[in-house]
C-alpha positions as CSV (number, residue, x, y, z in Angstrom):
1,M,5.6,6.7,-17.4
2,S,7.0,3.2,-17.1
3,A,8.0,1.0,-14.1
4,R,11.1,1.9,-12.4
5,T,13.2,0.4,-9.4
6,V,15.0,2.3,-6.5
7,F,17.2,1.0,-4.0
8,L,16.5,1.9,-0.3
9,P,19.5,1.3,1.8
10,D,17.9,1.3,5.2
11,E,14.6,1.8,7.1
12,A,15.1,5.7,7.1
13,A,15.1,5.2,3.2
14,T,11.9,3.3,3.3
15,I,10.2,5.8,5.3
16,A,11.2,8.7,3.1
17,A,9.9,6.8,0.1
18,A,6.4,6.2,2.0
19,Q,6.4,10.2,2.7
20,A,7.2,10.9,-0.7
21,L,4.4,8.6,-2.3
22,A,1.9,9.8,0.4
23,A,2.5,13.5,-0.4
24,A,1.8,13.0,-4.1
25,A,-1.0,10.4,-4.0
26,P,-4.3,11.0,-5.7
27,A,-7.4,10.4,-3.9
28,P,-8.6,7.8,-4.0
29,A,-5.6,5.6,-4.6
30,V,-5.2,1.9,-4.5
31,V,-1.6,0.4,-4.1
32,F,-0.7,-3.2,-4.2
33,L,2.3,-4.2,-1.9
34,E,3.9,-7.2,-3.2
35,G,7.1,-9.1,-1.9
36,D,8.1,-11.9,0.1
37,L,7.7,-12.2,4.0
38,G,10.0,-9.7,5.7
39,A,10.6,-7.6,2.7
40,G,9.2,-4.4,4.3
41,K,5.7,-4.2,3.3
42,S,4.3,-3.4,6.5
43,T,7.0,-0.9,7.3
44,L,6.3,0.9,4.1
45,A,2.6,0.9,4.9
46,R,3.0,1.9,8.4
47,A,5.3,5.0,7.3
48,W,2.9,5.7,4.7
49,L,-0.1,5.9,7.3
50,R,2.1,8.0,9.7
51,A,2.9,10.5,6.9
52,L,-0.9,10.8,6.3
53,G,-1.3,11.9,9.9
54,V,-2.4,8.7,11.6
55,T,-1.5,8.7,15.3
56,G,-1.8,5.9,17.8
57,T,-0.9,2.3,17.2
58,V,-0.5,1.2,13.5
59,R,-1.2,-2.4,13.5
60,S,-0.2,-4.8,10.8
61,P,-3.6,-6.5,9.8
62,T,-1.9,-9.9,9.6
63,Y,-4.5,-11.6,11.7
64,T,-7.5,-9.1,11.4
65,L,-6.9,-8.8,7.6
66,V,-8.2,-5.2,7.6
67,E,-7.3,-2.2,9.4
68,R,-9.2,1.0,8.9
69,Y,-7.7,4.4,9.8
70,P,-9.3,7.9,9.9
71,L,-7.3,10.5,8.3
72,A,-7.1,14.3,9.4
73,D,-8.9,15.4,6.2
74,G,-11.9,13.4,7.1
75,G,-11.1,10.5,4.6
76,E,-10.1,6.9,5.4
77,A,-7.2,4.6,4.7
78,V,-7.5,1.0,4.5
79,H,-4.9,-1.5,5.1
80,L,-5.3,-5.0,4.1
81,D,-3.0,-8.1,4.8
82,L,-4.4,-10.9,2.8
83,Y,-1.8,-13.4,3.4
84,R,-4.0,-15.6,5.4
85,L,-6.7,-15.9,2.8
86,A,-7.1,-19.3,1.4
87,D,-9.6,-18.4,-1.4
88,A,-10.6,-14.6,-2.9
89,G,-14.2,-15.5,-2.1
90,E,-13.3,-14.9,1.6
91,L,-13.1,-11.2,0.7
92,D,-17.0,-11.1,0.8
93,F,-16.9,-11.5,4.7
94,L,-14.6,-8.3,5.1
95,G,-17.0,-5.7,4.2
96,L,-14.8,-4.2,1.3
97,D,-17.9,-3.2,-0.6
98,E,-18.8,-0.4,2.0
99,L,-15.2,0.8,1.7
100,A,-15.3,1.2,-2.1
101,G,-16.7,4.7,-2.1
102,S,-15.3,6.0,1.1
103,A,-11.7,5.0,1.4
104,R,-9.1,7.6,0.3
105,L,-6.3,5.0,0.1
106,W,-6.1,1.1,-0.1
107,L,-2.7,-0.4,0.9
108,V,-3.0,-4.0,0.1
109,E,-0.5,-6.7,1.1
110,W,-0.5,-10.1,-0.8
111,P,-3.0,-8.8,-3.4
112,E,-2.8,-12.0,-5.5
113,R,-4.7,-13.7,-2.6
114,G,-7.6,-11.5,-3.5
115,R,-7.5,-11.5,-7.2
116,G,-10.8,-10.7,-8.8
117,G,-12.3,-9.2,-5.5
118,L,-10.1,-6.1,-5.1
119,P,-10.3,-2.6,-6.8
120,A,-7.8,-2.2,-9.6
121,P,-4.4,-1.0,-8.5
122,D,-3.1,2.6,-9.4
123,L,0.3,1.5,-8.4
124,R,2.1,-1.9,-7.7
125,L,5.0,-1.6,-5.3
126,Q,7.2,-4.6,-5.2
127,L,9.6,-4.8,-2.4
128,Q,12.8,-7.2,-2.3
129,G,15.3,-7.6,0.3
130,E,18.8,-6.8,-0.8
131,G,21.6,-6.9,1.8
132,A,20.8,-4.6,4.6
133,G,18.4,-2.6,2.2
134,R,15.7,-3.4,-0.1
135,R,14.8,-2.7,-3.7
136,L,11.5,-1.0,-4.4
137,G,9.9,-1.6,-7.7
138,L,7.2,1.1,-8.7
139,D,4.8,0.1,-11.6
140,P,2.1,2.6,-12.3
141,T,-1.1,0.7,-13.6
142,S,-3.5,3.5,-14.4
143,P,-3.4,6.9,-15.8
144,A,-3.7,8.2,-12.0
145,G,-0.9,6.1,-11.3
146,R,1.3,7.2,-13.9
147,A,0.5,11.0,-13.1
148,W,1.2,10.1,-9.5
149,L,4.6,8.6,-10.0
150,A,5.7,11.4,-12.2
151,G,5.1,13.6,-9.2
152,T,7.5,11.8,-7.0
153,P,11.4,11.8,-7.0
154,F,11.4,8.4,-8.0
């Protein structure tokens, strides 16, 4: 399965895309969320976490860099926002090694800032604003990612 692009005309379509991806996701799964500021990365991540049953406040990890969320099935989701990293070496201070075996889902915003210190992605999602909506590029980068994308409506 190769990369593809879909148009999401509004926030409701972005939420629906997140729900579809969450429903078909393998465990564990690593997702890189790429795009400019304001492209919808946090909106997609928040909807994804909600689709997995996360209740309460879903914070954007812009300042904390990492937010961890317990999932209803006993697993854990990790949402990272690496925008404020100056160097990938700063990942050492985030305690990500302990999450490598326990996190069911990794949602990583600004993954290029953590190059070399992150697990390899199964799926790269590129978001780009387009009028009132956004374009979502889906690029599976592992066998699990290809099977995952094949199980979605995209």
